[in-house]
BAFIVO-943651 format. One record per residue (C-alpha): residue in three letters; x, y, z. Coordinates in Angstrom, 3 decimals. Last residue first. Layout:
REM BAFIVO-943651
{'ALA'; {X; Y; Z}} ...
***
This chain:
REM BAFIVO-943651
{'ARG'; {5.726; 35.893; 11.688}} {'ARG'; {7.400; 39.289; 10.628}} {'SER'; {3.783; 41.375; 11.552}} {'ALA'; {2.778; 44.107; 9.414}} {'PRO'; {2.746; 47.353; 10.881}} {'ARG'; {-1.346; 48.010; 12.027}} {'GLN'; {-3.721; 49.390; 9.493}} {'PRO'; {-7.344; 50.244; 11.498}} {'THR'; {-10.330; 48.517; 10.584}} {'GLY'; {-12.276; 50.158; 7.732}} {'PHE'; {-12.827; 47.494; 5.669}} {'LEU'; {-10.050; 47.617; 3.462}} {'GLY'; {-7.840; 49.332; 5.884}} {'ARG'; {-8.047; 52.614; 7.411}} {'ASP'; {-4.975; 55.042; 7.536}} {'GLY'; {-7.261; 58.087; 8.682}} {'GLY'; {-10.204; 60.144; 7.711}} {'ASP'; {-9.766; 61.461; 3.826}} {'ASP'; {-12.083; 59.284; 2.148}} {'GLY'; {-10.573; 56.449; -0.356}} {'VAL'; {-10.909; 53.685; 2.070}} {'LEU'; {-13.268; 54.573; 4.660}} {'GLY'; {-12.613; 56.406; 7.758}} {'TYR'; {-15.319; 58.917; 8.128}} {'PRO'; {-18.646; 58.867; 6.370}} {'ARG'; {-20.524; 61.413; 4.517}} {'SER'; {-23.686; 61.948; 6.793}} {'SER'; {-23.658; 65.929; 6.049}} {'LEU'; {-23.209; 64.953; 2.617}} {'LYS'; {-26.151; 62.421; 2.090}} {'ASP'; {-28.478; 64.757; 4.130}} {'ALA'; {-27.720; 67.305; 1.327}} {'ALA'; {-28.356; 64.852; -1.766}} {'ARG'; {-31.589; 63.744; 0.231}} {'ASP'; {-32.924; 67.767; 0.256}} {'ILE'; {-31.650; 68.316; -3.111}} {'ASP'; {-33.412; 65.313; -4.504}} {'ALA'; {-36.690; 66.544; -2.487}} {'LEU'; {-36.455; 69.850; -4.376}} {'GLY'; {-36.377; 68.251; -7.594}} {'PHE'; {-33.900; 67.012; -10.293}} {'GLY'; {-36.012; 65.844; -13.572}} {'ASP'; {-35.512; 63.067; -15.380}} {'ASP'; {-37.868; 60.720; -13.942}} {'ARG'; {-39.877; 62.904; -12.693}} {'ARG'; {-40.075; 65.287; -15.574}} {'SER'; {-41.081; 62.210; -17.617}} {'ARG'; {-43.764; 61.028; -14.753}} {'ALA'; {-44.988; 64.871; -15.106}} {'ALA'; {-45.081; 64.652; -18.842}} {'THR'; {-47.099; 61.466; -18.983}} {'ARG'; {-49.536; 63.047; -16.139}} {'ARG'; {-49.934; 66.171; -18.532}} {'SER'; {-50.426; 64.185; -21.859}} {'ALA'; {-53.645; 61.846; -19.744}} {'PRO'; {-54.857; 65.093; -18.883}} {'SER'; {-54.951; 66.664; -22.233}} {'MET'; {-52.919; 69.327; -23.396}} {'GLY'; {-54.359; 72.154; -24.885}} {'ILE'; {-52.273; 75.143; -24.940}} {'ARG'; {-54.595; 77.174; -22.187}} {'LYS'; {-54.592; 73.393; -19.996}} {'MET'; {-51.042; 73.663; -20.014}} {'ALA'; {-50.359; 76.505; -18.500}} {'GLU'; {-53.293; 76.131; -15.853}} {'GLN'; {-52.242; 72.691; -15.156}} {'THR'; {-48.332; 74.243; -14.396}} {'ALA'; {-49.599; 77.426; -12.483}} {'THR'; {-51.152; 74.928; -10.077}} {'ARG'; {-47.838; 72.687; -9.893}} {'ALA'; {-45.399; 76.243; -9.581}} {'VAL'; {-48.506; 77.272; -6.371}} {'VAL'; {-48.659; 74.170; -4.842}} {'ALA'; {-44.915; 73.494; -5.168}} {'ALA'; {-44.301; 77.044; -3.696}} {'VAL'; {-47.081; 76.491; -0.904}} {'SER'; {-45.049; 73.244; 0.030}} {'ARG'; {-41.614; 74.573; 0.107}} {'GLY'; {-42.846; 77.686; 2.165}} {'PHE'; {-44.109; 75.474; 4.584}} {'GLN'; {-40.855; 73.569; 4.650}} {'ARG'; {-39.349; 76.778; 5.153}} {'VAL'; {-41.466; 77.944; 8.274}} {'VAL'; {-40.600; 74.506; 10.175}} {'PRO'; {-37.098; 74.594; 9.895}} {'ASN'; {-37.660; 78.235; 11.380}} {'SER'; {-34.867; 80.578; 9.047}} {'LEU'; {-37.598; 82.540; 8.145}} {'ILE'; {-38.716; 83.170; 12.042}} {'ALA'; {-35.010; 84.417; 12.381}} {'GLY'; {-35.274; 86.352; 9.306}} {'ILE'; {-38.289; 87.789; 10.406}} {'GLY'; {-37.084; 88.983; 14.010}} {'GLY'; {-33.518; 90.492; 12.328}} {'LEU'; {-35.404; 92.758; 9.585}} {'ILE'; {-37.075; 93.897; 12.748}} {'ARG'; {-34.300; 94.355; 15.620}} {'SER'; {-32.694; 96.199; 12.156}} {'GLY'; {-35.417; 98.500; 12.323}} {'ILE'; {-35.556; 99.192; 15.994}} {'GLY'; {-32.205; 100.313; 15.891}} {'PRO'; {-29.498; 97.651; 16.907}} {'GLN'; {-27.058; 98.838; 20.148}} {'GLU'; {-23.646; 99.453; 19.112}} {'VAL'; {-20.873; 97.039; 20.989}} {'PRO'; {-18.717; 98.368; 23.493}} {'ALA'; {-15.228; 96.536; 22.983}} {'GLY'; {-14.603; 93.461; 24.924}} {'GLY'; {-12.154; 92.979; 27.416}} {'GLU'; {-14.044; 92.231; 30.116}} {'GLY'; {-14.559; 95.512; 31.711}} {'PRO'; {-15.593; 97.281; 28.641}} {'GLY'; {-18.593; 94.984; 28.421}} {'GLY'; {-18.371; 90.945; 27.385}} {'ARG'; {-19.648; 89.427; 24.463}} {'GLY'; {-20.954; 91.804; 21.806}} {'PRO'; {-18.581; 90.370; 19.096}} {'ARG'; {-18.559; 86.623; 19.741}} {'PRO'; {-14.889; 85.536; 21.104}} {'ALA'; {-13.168; 83.061; 18.876}} {'GLU'; {-14.084; 79.157; 20.165}} {'GLY'; {-11.157; 77.462; 21.242}} {'GLU'; {-11.882; 77.399; 25.260}} {'GLY'; {-15.261; 76.001; 23.995}} {'ALA'; {-13.274; 73.086; 21.988}} {'GLU'; {-10.984; 72.316; 24.991}} {'GLY'; {-13.701; 72.048; 27.538}} {'ALA'; {-15.418; 69.291; 25.202}} {'ALA'; {-12.128; 67.565; 24.459}} {'LYS'; {-11.851; 67.206; 28.474}} {'SER'; {-15.057; 66.289; 28.892}} {'LEU'; {-14.587; 63.303; 26.180}} {'LEU'; {-11.511; 62.436; 27.540}} {'ASP'; {-13.451; 62.008; 31.134}} {'THR'; {-16.162; 60.444; 30.365}} {'LEU'; {-14.335; 57.344; 27.663}} {'SER'; {-14.599; 55.318; 30.887}} {'LYS'; {-12.118; 52.231; 31.279}} {'HIS'; {-13.955; 48.723; 31.731}} {'PRO'; {-11.610; 46.428; 33.529}} {'ALA'; {-9.800; 44.030; 31.685}} {'THR'; {-11.153; 40.196; 30.587}} {'LYS'; {-9.962; 37.335; 32.481}} {'GLU'; {-10.072; 34.045; 29.947}} {'TYR'; {-7.583; 35.493; 27.644}} {'ARG'; {-3.998; 34.199; 28.638}} {'GLY'; {-5.300; 31.616; 31.444}} {'LYS'; {-5.122; 28.309; 28.933}} {'PHE'; {-3.036; 29.534; 25.695}} {'PRO'; {-0.905; 25.942; 25.368}} {'SER'; {-4.225; 24.187; 25.929}} {'ALA'; {-3.992; 21.305; 27.985}} {'ALA'; {-7.086; 22.319; 30.143}} {'LEU'; {-8.617; 22.985; 27.434}} {'ILE'; {-8.134; 19.638; 25.921}} {'ALA'; {-9.337; 17.740; 28.965}} {'GLN'; {-12.632; 20.753; 28.538}} {'ARG'; {-13.732; 19.269; 25.373}} {'GLU'; {-12.845; 15.732; 26.115}} {'GLN'; {-15.532; 16.130; 28.983}} {'PRO'; {-18.239; 17.708; 27.189}} {'THR'; {-17.970; 14.925; 24.746}} {'LEU'; {-16.262; 15.536; 21.021}} {'PRO'; {-18.296; 15.948; 18.404}} {'GLY'; {-18.807; 13.864; 15.210}} {'ILE'; {-16.301; 11.923; 12.633}} {'ARG'; {-13.270; 10.992; 14.897}} {'ALA'; {-9.995; 11.271; 13.291}} {'SER'; {-8.314; 10.092; 10.217}} {'PRO'; {-10.785; 10.988; 7.628}} {'PRO'; {-12.054; 8.850; 4.899}} {'ARG'; {-11.075; 9.558; 1.459}} {'ILE'; {-13.573; 11.689; -1.031}} {'LEU'; {-14.852; 9.039; -3.767}} {'ALA'; {-14.166; 11.047; -7.088}} {'ARG'; {-15.964; 11.748; -10.169}} {'GLU'; {-13.550; 14.321; -12.485}} {'VAL'; {-13.744; 17.640; -13.493}} {'MET'; {-10.144; 18.988; -16.000}} {'SER'; {-7.575; 20.423; -13.659}} {'PRO'; {-7.976; 24.011; -12.753}} {'THR'; {-5.131; 26.012; -14.539}} {'GLY'; {-2.441; 27.107; -11.849}} {'ASN'; {1.208; 25.866; -13.800}} {'GLY'; {0.450; 22.227; -13.271}} {'GLU'; {-2.505; 21.857; -11.343}} {'LEU'; {-5.460; 23.709; -9.671}} {'PHE'; {-7.681; 21.116; -8.323}} {'SER'; {-11.185; 19.978; -9.632}} {'VAL'; {-13.639; 17.699; -8.066}} {'LEU'; {-17.030; 16.169; -8.521}} {'ALA'; {-17.909; 14.649; -5.352}} {'GLU'; {-18.756; 11.676; -3.749}} {'GLY'; {-18.656; 11.009; 0.195}} {'LYS'; {-22.764; 10.578; -0.267}} {'GLY'; {-23.853; 9.338; -3.682}} {'LEU'; {-23.624; 12.047; -6.551}} {'GLU'; {-26.525; 11.767; -9.239}} {'THR'; {-27.493; 15.060; -9.004}} {'ILE'; {-24.189; 16.429; -10.118}} {'VAL'; {-23.650; 13.794; -12.430}} {'GLN'; {-26.143; 15.403; -14.843}} {'ALA'; {-24.519; 18.253; -14.619}} {'THR'; {-21.265; 17.419; -15.577}} {'ASP'; {-22.237; 14.824; -18.263}} {'LEU'; {-18.568; 13.132; -17.728}} {'LYS'; {-16.356; 11.626; -20.235}} {'PRO'; {-15.527; 14.602; -22.712}} {'ASN'; {-14.638; 16.816; -18.951}} {'PRO'; {-15.186; 20.539; -19.090}} {'ARG'; {-13.400; 22.622; -16.827}} {'PHE'; {-15.632; 23.709; -13.965}} {'THR'; {-18.091; 26.561; -13.158}} {'GLU'; {-20.306; 25.203; -16.021}} {'ALA'; {-21.996; 22.736; -13.749}} {'ALA'; {-22.228; 25.025; -11.327}} {'SER'; {-24.064; 27.428; -13.037}} {'ARG'; {-26.786; 24.291; -14.561}} {'VAL'; {-27.077; 23.303; -10.885}} {'ALA'; {-27.846; 26.359; -9.276}} {'LYS'; {-30.311; 27.133; -12.324}} {'GLN'; {-32.047; 23.609; -11.356}} {'ASP'; {-32.237; 24.363; -7.804}} {'ARG'; {-34.054; 28.070; -8.866}} {'PRO'; {-35.987; 26.032; -10.737}} {'THR'; {-37.372; 24.165; -8.104}} {'PHE'; {-36.250; 20.089; -7.532}} {'ALA'; {-32.666; 19.971; -8.352}} {'ARG'; {-31.050; 18.030; -5.574}} {'LEU'; {-27.507; 19.257; -5.295}} {'ALA'; {-24.683; 16.226; -5.014}} {'HIS'; {-20.937; 17.437; -3.610}} {'GLN'; {-18.953; 19.780; -5.490}} {'VAL'; {-15.054; 20.445; -4.264}} {'ARG'; {-13.303; 22.841; -6.023}} {'ASN'; {-9.704; 24.695; -5.843}} {'GLY'; {-9.482; 27.824; -7.911}} {'LEU'; {-11.537; 30.412; -6.038}} {'GLN'; {-11.185; 33.770; -7.555}} {'ALA'; {-14.132; 33.769; -9.958}} {'LEU'; {-16.194; 32.807; -7.628}} {'VAL'; {-15.497; 36.445; -5.451}} {'THR'; {-16.193; 38.120; -8.541}} {'ASP'; {-19.398; 35.894; -9.476}} {'PRO'; {-21.192; 36.719; -5.988}} {'VAL'; {-21.115; 33.184; -3.753}} {'ASP'; {-24.647; 31.941; -2.694}} {'LEU'; {-25.025; 31.057; -6.496}} {'PRO'; {-22.752; 28.082; -5.414}} {'ASN'; {-25.363; 26.440; -3.385}} {'GLN'; {-25.214; 24.761; 0.241}} {'THR'; {-22.033; 26.686; 1.496}} {'VAL'; {-18.540; 26.359; 2.472}} {'PHE'; {-15.715; 28.925; 1.322}} {'TYR'; {-12.452; 28.402; 1.744}} {'ILE'; {-9.707; 30.782; 2.049}} {'GLY'; {-5.872; 30.392; 1.682}} {'VAL'; {-3.607; 32.735; 3.364}} {'GLY'; {0.232; 32.972; 2.277}} {'LYS'; {0.050; 37.130; 2.190}} {'SER'; {-0.072; 37.101; -1.657}} {'ARG'; {-3.414; 35.354; -0.979}} {'ILE'; {-4.861; 38.071; 0.516}} {'LEU'; {-5.240; 40.014; -2.852}} {'ARG'; {-8.023; 38.337; -4.380}} {'VAL'; {-9.783; 37.132; -1.484}} {'VAL'; {-9.444; 41.038; 0.333}} {'GLN'; {-10.705; 43.023; -2.894}} {'GLU'; {-13.602; 40.856; -3.418}} {'ILE'; {-14.134; 41.207; -0.003}} {'ARG'; {-13.687; 45.046; 0.078}} {'ASP'; {-16.526; 45.320; -3.611}} {'LEU'; {-19.170; 43.131; -1.567}} {'LEU'; {-18.909; 46.209; 1.442}} {'ALA'; {-18.966; 48.461; -1.188}} {'LYS'; {-22.230; 46.737; -3.139}} {'PRO'; {-23.888; 46.376; 0.640}} {'ALA'; {-24.183; 42.989; 1.655}} {'GLU'; {-27.884; 41.763; 1.947}} {'ASN'; {-26.429; 37.923; 1.871}} {'PHE'; {-23.066; 37.600; 1.548}} {'LEU'; {-21.185; 36.506; 4.746}} {'LEU'; {-23.961; 34.785; 5.719}} {'HIS'; {-24.132; 32.868; 2.510}} {'ALA'; {-20.806; 31.393; 3.855}} {'GLU'; {-22.030; 28.742; 6.316}} {'ASP'; {-18.558; 27.848; 6.508}} {'PHE'; {-15.944; 29.866; 6.293}} {'PHE'; {-12.414; 27.623; 6.399}} {'PHE'; {-8.908; 29.929; 6.621}} {'VAL'; {-5.748; 28.431; 5.591}} {'LEU'; {-2.534; 29.809; 7.456}} {'LYS'; {0.745; 30.111; 5.839}} {'PRO'; {0.454; 28.584; 2.930}} {'LYS'; {2.858; 25.608; 0.936}} {'ASP'; {5.915; 26.166; -0.735}} {'LEU'; {5.156; 29.548; -1.061}} {'ASP'; {4.067; 32.287; -3.683}} {'GLY'; {4.271; 35.650; -2.482}} {'VAL'; {5.272; 36.473; 1.005}} {'GLU'; {3.781; 40.425; 1.445}} {'PRO'; {3.691; 41.102; 5.410}} {'LEU'; {0.523; 40.183; 7.519}} {'ARG'; {-1.456; 42.137; 9.621}} {'GLU'; {-3.872; 43.924; 7.460}} {'PHE'; {-4.601; 41.114; 5.727}} {'LEU'; {-4.619; 38.891; 8.518}} {'GLU'; {-6.770; 41.625; 10.389}} {'ALA'; {-9.524; 41.751; 7.639}} {'ILE'; {-9.802; 38.087; 7.016}} {'LEU'; {-10.341; 37.971; 11.090}} {'TRP'; {-12.730; 41.564; 10.934}} {'LEU'; {-14.887; 39.140; 8.291}} {'LEU'; {-15.193; 36.260; 10.536}} {'PHE'; {-16.543; 38.385; 13.210}} {'THR'; {-18.906; 40.502; 10.781}} {'ALA'; {-20.425; 37.389; 9.530}} {'TYR'; {-21.205; 35.586; 12.857}} {'LEU'; {-22.509; 38.586; 14.348}} {'ARG'; {-24.652; 38.770; 11.564}} {'PRO'; {-26.327; 35.479; 12.117}} {'SER'; {-26.750; 35.730; 15.867}} {'GLN'; {-28.169; 32.354; 16.104}} {'MET'; {-25.014; 30.940; 14.803}} {'LEU'; {-23.139; 32.052; 17.789}} {'LYS'; {-24.702; 29.638; 19.851}} {'ASP'; {-23.635; 26.628; 17.179}} {'ALA'; {-20.038; 28.644; 16.522}} {'ALA'; {-17.076; 26.806; 18.292}} {'LEU'; {-14.394; 28.068; 17.236}} {'ILE'; {-11.934; 25.238; 15.627}} {'ASN'; {-8.199; 26.207; 15.373}} {'ILE'; {-6.338; 23.598; 13.929}} {'ARG'; {-2.889; 23.482; 14.722}} {'GLY'; {-0.502; 22.817; 11.801}} {'ARG'; {2.092; 19.608; 12.720}} {'GLY'; {5.379; 19.994; 13.137}} {'GLN'; {5.585; 17.259; 16.098}} {'ALA'; {6.193; 19.822; 18.613}} {'ASP'; {2.617; 21.813; 17.631}} {'THR'; {2.417; 24.597; 14.768}} {'ALA'; {1.478; 27.911; 14.921}} {'MET'; {-0.490; 30.570; 12.870}} {'PHE'; {-3.813; 30.992; 15.393}} {'ASP'; {-1.391; 32.377; 18.491}} {'THR'; {0.049; 35.130; 15.808}} {'LEU'; {-3.049; 36.720; 15.479}} {'ASP'; {-3.168; 37.819; 19.103}} {'LEU'; {-6.836; 38.677; 20.024}} {'SER'; {-7.409; 41.364; 22.271}} {'PRO'; {-7.205; 41.571; 25.856}} {'LEU'; {-9.375; 43.815; 25.940}} {'GLY'; {-13.068; 44.415; 25.115}} {'PHE'; {-16.016; 43.786; 22.962}} {'PHE'; {-16.784; 40.016; 21.686}} {'LYS'; {-18.451; 39.748; 25.298}} {'GLU'; {-20.882; 42.464; 24.328}} {'GLY'; {-22.377; 40.939; 21.705}} {'GLY'; {-24.406; 38.293; 23.975}} {'GLN'; {-27.644; 38.236; 21.462}} {'ASN'; {-28.765; 40.994; 24.060}} {'GLU'; {-26.116; 43.254; 23.816}} {'ILE'; {-26.122; 43.086; 19.303}} {'VAL'; {-30.255; 44.160; 20.008}} {'LEU'; {-29.468; 46.750; 22.446}} {'LEU'; {-26.767; 48.371; 20.066}} {'GLN'; {-29.466; 48.305; 17.449}} {'ARG'; {-31.491; 50.455; 20.096}} {'GLN'; {-28.274; 52.749; 20.892}} {'VAL'; {-28.036; 53.383; 16.984}} {'ALA'; {-32.127; 53.973; 16.524}} {'GLY'; {-31.292; 56.516; 19.423}} {'ILE'; {-28.418; 58.619; 17.630}} {'THR'; {-30.840; 58.864; 14.130}} {'ALA'; {-33.633; 60.328; 16.085}} {'PRO'; {-31.322; 62.408; 18.152}} {'ALA'; {-30.427; 64.053; 14.500}} {'VAL'; {-26.663; 64.503; 14.255}} {'ASN'; {-26.718; 66.835; 10.652}} {'GLY'; {-22.888; 67.426; 9.441}} {'TYR'; {-19.736; 67.435; 10.548}} {'ARG'; {-18.511; 70.662; 12.047}} {'ASN'; {-21.750; 72.457; 12.423}} {'GLY'; {-23.407; 69.076; 13.678}} {'ILE'; {-20.842; 68.615; 16.396}} {'ASP'; {-21.380; 72.304; 18.126}} {'LYS'; {-25.640; 71.116; 17.309}} {'ALA'; {-25.221; 67.579; 18.683}} {'ASN'; {-23.373; 68.775; 21.572}} {'GLN'; {-25.705; 65.927; 24.326}} {'GLY'; {-26.267; 63.606; 21.508}} {'LEU'; {-23.184; 63.454; 20.748}} {'PHE'; {-21.667; 62.777; 23.957}} {'ALA'; {-24.306; 59.828; 24.556}} {'LEU'; {-23.448; 58.168; 21.142}} {'LEU'; {-19.581; 58.339; 23.134}} {'GLU'; {-20.716; 57.328; 26.224}} {'ARG'; {-23.154; 54.228; 24.271}} {'LEU'; {-19.829; 53.477; 22.048}} {'ASN'; {-17.269; 53.016; 24.929}} {'ALA'; {-20.321; 50.530; 27.086}} {'LEU'; {-19.836; 48.812; 23.502}} {'ASP'; {-16.407; 47.824; 24.232}} {'ILE'; {-13.063; 49.508; 23.480}} {'LEU'; {-13.186; 52.761; 21.782}} {'ASP'; {-9.529; 54.228; 23.200}} {'SER'; {-8.149; 53.885; 20.102}} {'ALA'; {-9.918; 56.141; 17.766}} {'VAL'; {-7.279; 55.103; 15.024}} {'GLY'; {-8.183; 57.893; 12.388}} {'ASP'; {-4.864; 59.485; 13.365}} {'ALA'; {-6.367; 62.952; 14.800}} {'THR'; {-3.865; 61.956; 17.614}} {'GLY'; {-5.260; 64.046; 20.789}} {'ASP'; {-7.421; 61.458; 22.203}} {'ALA'; {-10.546; 63.639; 21.265}} {'GLU'; {-9.802; 63.758; 17.730}} {'ASP'; {-10.451; 59.775; 17.381}} {'VAL'; {-13.159; 60.260; 19.836}} {'VAL'; {-14.974; 63.157; 17.221}} {'LYS'; {-13.949; 60.917; 14.238}} {'PHE'; {-15.049; 57.745; 15.418}} {'ALA'; {-18.657; 59.164; 16.193}} {'ILE'; {-19.119; 60.838; 13.093}} {'ASN'; {-18.639; 57.631; 11.249}} {'VAL'; {-20.970; 56.212; 13.488}} {'VAL'; {-23.562; 59.072; 12.456}} {'GLY'; {-22.966; 58.292; 8.880}} {'GLU'; {-23.844; 54.828; 9.188}} {'GLN'; {-27.085; 55.607; 10.952}} {'VAL'; {-27.717; 57.851; 7.461}} {'ASP'; {-26.618; 55.060; 5.484}} {'ASN'; {-28.793; 52.496; 7.302}} {'LEU'; {-27.755; 50.462; 9.860}} {'ASP'; {-27.685; 46.369; 10.349}} {'LEU'; {-25.765; 46.757; 13.388}} {'MET'; {-22.934; 44.305; 12.315}} {'ARG'; {-22.890; 46.226; 8.988}} {'THR'; {-22.248; 49.297; 10.485}} {'LEU'; {-19.641; 48.068; 12.761}} {'LEU'; {-18.290; 46.238; 9.708}} {'LEU'; {-17.908; 49.882; 8.533}} {'PRO'; {-17.043; 51.987; 11.056}} {'GLY'; {-13.978; 50.254; 12.250}} {'LEU'; {-13.804; 46.630; 14.184}} {'ASP'; {-10.369; 47.420; 15.663}} {'HIS'; {-12.014; 50.801; 17.078}} {'VAL'; {-15.043; 48.810; 19.039}} {'THR'; {-12.326; 46.420; 20.491}} {'ALA'; {-11.709; 42.650; 19.502}} {'ARG'; {-12.054; 39.590; 21.792}} {'ILE'; {-11.873; 35.954; 21.436}} {'PRO'; {-12.986; 33.766; 24.584}} {'HIS'; {-10.781; 30.515; 24.977}} {'GLY'; {-13.480; 27.359; 24.317}} {'GLN'; {-16.719; 26.287; 24.703}} {'GLU'; {-17.946; 29.153; 27.092}} {'GLY'; {-15.981; 31.601; 26.416}} {'PHE'; {-18.859; 33.948; 24.421}} {'LEU'; {-16.272; 34.653; 21.396}} {'ASP'; {-15.564; 31.067; 21.418}} {'TRP'; {-12.160; 29.339; 20.629}} {'PHE'; {-10.924; 25.923; 20.689}} {'VAL'; {-7.259; 24.552; 20.124}} {'VAL'; {-6.430; 21.401; 18.485}} {'PRO'; {-3.521; 19.484; 18.029}} {'PHE'; {-4.611; 15.919; 15.357}} {'GLN'; {-6.004; 12.845; 16.103}} {'ASP'; {-5.176; 9.425; 13.850}} {'PRO'; {-6.323; 6.249; 12.958}} {'ALA'; {-4.969; 4.419; 10.147}} {'TYR'; {-6.559; 3.322; 6.789}} {'ASP'; {-3.836; 1.441; 4.602}} {'TYR'; {-3.370; 3.146; 1.274}} {'GLY'; {-4.575; 2.638; -2.256}} {'MET'; {-7.829; 4.471; -2.633}} {'THR'; {-9.608; 1.364; -3.155}} {'LYS'; {-7.823; 0.051; 0.453}} {'ALA'; {-8.730; 3.569; 2.113}} {'ARG'; {-12.619; 2.598; 0.692}} {'GLU'; {-12.719; -0.817; 2.898}} {'VAL'; {-10.620; 0.338; 5.755}} {'PHE'; {-13.032; 3.154; 6.173}} {'ALA'; {-16.509; 1.226; 5.590}} {'PRO'; {-14.974; -1.848; 7.901}} {'LYS'; {-14.591; 1.121; 10.708}} {'ALA'; {-10.312; 1.513; 11.624}} {'GLU'; {-12.104; 4.173; 14.303}} {'GLY'; {-10.282; 7.944; 14.548}} {'ARG'; {-8.267; 9.660; 17.476}} {'ALA'; {-10.260; 12.781; 19.156}} {'ALA'; {-9.543; 16.329; 17.988}} {'VAL'; {-10.664; 16.312; 14.817}} {'GLY'; {-14.104; 15.268; 16.540}} {'SER'; {-14.516; 18.732; 16.994}} {'LEU'; {-16.167; 18.963; 13.550}} {'ASP'; {-19.002; 17.595; 14.761}} {'GLY'; {-20.186; 20.829; 16.729}} {'LYS'; {-22.786; 21.925; 14.473}} {'ILE'; {-21.658; 25.104; 13.166}} {'ASP'; {-17.812; 24.688; 13.694}} {'ALA'; {-15.672; 27.694; 12.309}} {'ALA'; {-12.584; 26.953; 10.479}} {'PHE'; {-8.811; 27.811; 11.618}} {'VAL'; {-5.800; 25.908; 9.977}} {'PRO'; {-2.107; 26.056; 10.586}} {'VAL'; {-0.301; 24.156; 8.198}} {'GLY'; {2.497; 21.815; 8.812}} {'ALA'; {1.535; 19.645; 5.879}} {'ARG'; {-0.162; 17.217; 8.598}} {'SER'; {-2.450; 19.822; 9.401}} {'PHE'; {-2.945; 20.696; 5.985}} {'GLY'; {-4.113; 17.522; 5.386}} {'GLU'; {-6.035; 17.225; 8.877}} {'ALA'; {-8.046; 20.345; 7.508}} {'LEU'; {-9.063; 18.824; 3.907}} {'VAL'; {-9.999; 15.890; 5.289}} {'GLN'; {-12.410; 17.566; 7.496}} {'LEU'; {-13.564; 20.032; 5.219}} {'THR'; {-14.264; 17.393; 3.274}} {'VAL'; {-16.405; 15.558; 6.103}} {'THR'; {-18.119; 18.968; 6.731}} {'LYS'; {-19.311; 19.201; 3.081}} {'GLY'; {-20.738; 15.274; 2.920}} {'THR'; {-24.110; 15.236; 1.369}} {'GLY'; {-26.023; 15.718; 4.304}} {'THR'; {-27.163; 19.363; 3.263}} {'ALA'; {-26.987; 19.610; -0.285}} {'GLY'; {-23.461; 20.412; -2.005}} {'THR'; {-20.919; 23.111; -2.224}} {'ILE'; {-16.703; 23.242; -1.541}} {'LEU'; {-15.091; 26.183; -3.124}} {'GLY'; {-11.353; 27.486; -2.622}} {'HIS'; {-8.368; 29.405; -2.213}} {'ARG'; {-5.487; 30.059; -3.938}} {'ASN'; {-3.286; 29.647; -1.025}} {'GLY'; {-3.201; 26.200; -1.205}} {'PHE'; {-1.897; 26.160; -4.716}} {'ALA'; {1.822; 25.239; -3.474}} {'LEU'; {-0.155; 22.354; -1.428}} {'THR'; {-1.505; 20.647; -4.693}} {'LEU'; {-4.899; 19.079; -3.819}} {'TYR'; {-4.582; 15.522; -4.720}} {'GLU'; {-7.294; 13.211; -6.593}} {'PRO'; {-5.534; 9.736; -6.970}} {'LYS'; {-6.512; 7.948; -10.367}} {'ASP'; {-9.999; 6.882; -12.079}} {'SER'; {-11.475; 8.838; -9.410}} {'LYS'; {-10.129; 9.351; -5.930}} {'GLY'; {-10.091; 11.566; -2.952}} {'VAL'; {-8.253; 14.527; -1.068}} {'LEU'; {-4.744; 12.829; -1.057}} {'ILE'; {-2.693; 16.700; 0.358}} {'LYS'; {0.104; 17.311; -2.094}} {'GLY'; {4.002; 18.835; -1.164}} {'ASP'; {5.008; 15.590; -0.886}} {'GLN'; {3.176; 12.794; -1.421}} {'ASP'; {-0.396; 11.792; 1.118}} {'LEU'; {-1.443; 9.022; 2.269}} {'THR'; {1.369; 6.357; 1.875}} {'GLY'; {1.273; 3.370; -0.729}} {'MET'; {-0.142; -0.219; 0.271}} 
***
């Protein structure tokens, strides 16, 4: 019998020949798709084991809890032994070095980040805010950044959700002064953001924010035997908060991108990242976020990181991202609905054709443990699609018991490093000091202070000036201005209708003309919307003037040498 893997390759399965994933192309990303119950998690485990044997650290989210079994020795079940023989090797049970993580700190080491680490764009995504609310969040980051005296776009004093609540309250109390500098900050908008914060807090999201922050180098380590550690995120509870799950993984990818140095193409990746339930990443994501995801997927391979998306339907992944995924494993899809049939055709079209296979038909015929596979080979071109049996995992298939998990946590090299949360540090003093300095720095207004207070005597205005001033104050009132707009609109509409009657236009023709004006014109409502947009211009995003932030609005950091 032969060996399980070859040098520089991972045995994934067998068609009429062994099917290998080449480690040198492991950072060219990949996609694992298939209907529920067709074997996606087993394929993920097979790849994770192969990367670990090759000395490549792995990060994977464990959605159902059954991926945790990779930490326990497998069993030589007759079906596994028989399948291994058909693939040309002897089945040997094995286990792998595993570190458990959990945002809630219940089933693994806690993972924390600060609010300023997350940045305004990802925070907006997590809170599900609209454009105007996003503008207020960006203003909040700008205010605290200036308050710490650095104005470097980092806002490093913004640690936890309690800090963010303090900051939003400060914005509400100083809305007029802040609005004069950055645009309107409406109390109703602040209240809406605070309510969304409450939703995240009720879902346990406040446990994610705080200190100490995660050191990403802890993910990128090997054990004493040179095997890559498999970092497993307990995500069964986290999946009850899908936006928190997706935002956390996006932040993690962004941190890897910002921290790791450029290394080009290596013999094997520095880290492989499996993103299960990948559709949560793209669902209802704004175009700006999708553009950044596509950019990170395209560029992060040069940092030595491979990203593998795991989802049920290939249509869950946008085409711009799908084009970057070179290694493919397609399990069975069921074509019961028109959308399912479209998914089957789309999946078939993404493979390099094999004249011996009707790819679209085979996708619906695959059994459990079977898949269509295509991996990059040679000079980076995809191999022809093949129907293959996926090899059996060497470790346990299925979850650990709570006792086994606790034993692994007790022996973890990171035990005690992240369990204790740093005390909360209030922003009150910092913001109060900044507000006081801003008040002292204001230029004296005309008429302030008499001769004894350093102010020049001011001539009192006459009655005419006072009347004109009163009229100006009335006209500047927002209610009066809105009333004036309404009256002007009614007058203009009436005058237009009368003019059209005089030239003989029918009511139907007038309605057609009105629709055309609405389609092509630019009215008062458009001006108001444009003004609101400009007054809420996001701060700190790529291409803005708001400091040095990365692709997701996360702070840029010095590249790690590791």
